C-alpha positions as CSV (number, residue, x, y, z in Angstrom):
1,R,19.0,8.8,0.4
2,R,20.8,7.0,-2.4
3,W,19.5,3.4,-2.3
4,I,17.8,1.0,0.1
5,R,16.5,-2.5,-0.3
6,L,15.0,-4.6,2.5
7,S,13.4,-8.0,2.3
8,N,12.1,-11.0,4.2
9,A,10.4,-14.2,3.3
10,N,7.2,-12.4,2.4
11,G,8.6,-9.8,0.0
12,S,10.8,-6.8,-0.5
13,L,10.9,-3.0,-0.7
14,E,13.3,-0.8,-2.6
15,A,13.9,2.9,-3.1
16,L,16.4,4.7,-5.3
17,E,17.0,8.5,-5.0
18,I,13.9,8.9,-2.8
19,P,14.3,10.3,0.7
20,S,13.3,7.6,3.3
21,L,13.8,6.9,7.0
22,T,14.1,3.5,8.8
23,F,13.3,2.7,12.4
24,A,15.2,-0.3,13.9
25,A,13.3,-3.2,15.4
26,G,16.0,-3.5,18.1
27,S,19.1,-1.6,19.0
28,H,20.4,-1.6,15.4
29,A,18.6,-1.9,12.0
30,L,21.3,-3.9,10.3
31,F,21.5,-6.5,13.0
32,N,18.0,-6.6,14.5
33,G,15.8,-5.7,11.5
34,V,13.6,-2.8,10.5
35,K,10.3,-2.1,12.2
36,E,9.2,0.8,10.1
37,W,10.2,2.4,6.9
38,T,8.9,5.9,5.8
39,V,9.1,7.4,2.4
40,V,8.4,11.1,1.9
41,A,7.9,13.4,-1.1
42,L,7.0,10.9,-3.8
43,P,7.0,12.5,-7.2
44,K,3.7,10.8,-8.2
45,E,0.9,9.0,-6.3
46,P,1.7,5.3,-5.9
47,Q,-0.1,2.6,-7.9
48,I,-1.4,-0.3,-5.8
49,A,-2.3,-3.7,-7.3
50,T,-2.7,-7.2,-5.8
51,R,-2.2,-10.3,-7.9
52,D,-1.9,-13.9,-6.7
53,G,-1.8,-12.8,-3.1
54,V,1.1,-10.3,-3.6
55,T,0.5,-6.6,-3.2
56,R,2.6,-4.2,-5.2
57,V,2.9,-0.5,-4.4
58,S,4.9,1.4,-6.9
59,A,5.8,4.9,-7.8
60,P,8.9,6.4,-9.6
61,G,11.9,5.3,-7.6
62,V,9.9,3.1,-5.1
63,T,8.7,-0.5,-5.3
64,V,7.1,-2.5,-2.4
65,E,6.0,-6.1,-3.0
66,F,4.7,-8.2,-0.1
67,R,2.4,-11.1,0.4
68,G,-0.1,-10.9,3.3
69,V,-0.4,-7.1,3.8
70,R,-3.1,-4.7,4.8
71,I,-3.2,-1.4,3.0
72,E,-4.5,1.7,4.9
73,R,-5.1,4.9,2.9
74,G,-5.1,8.2,4.6
75,R,-5.5,11.7,3.2
76,E,-1.8,12.1,2.5
77,A,-0.4,8.7,3.3
78,I,-0.5,5.1,2.3
79,T,0.4,2.6,5.0
80,V,1.4,-1.0,4.2
81,R,1.2,-3.2,7.3
82,L,2.7,-6.7,7.3
83,Q,0.4,-9.2,8.9
């Protein structure tokens, strides 16, 4: 819950003091990577902006910046899919 930062060649995500959950891409998230990251209970609706091919999703305590993503908006969720 304290702090998480994940990145690859296309971008990064970071959360500080926001509850989140990771799902490993293999047997272990640290060694095989992360397949899914879920953040719950954001204090404010995230702002979404795309500039120069980089999409940024931000809310207090959370920042997601990736190139080449697809944004899906649901009634109570925003999904960022890496392509």
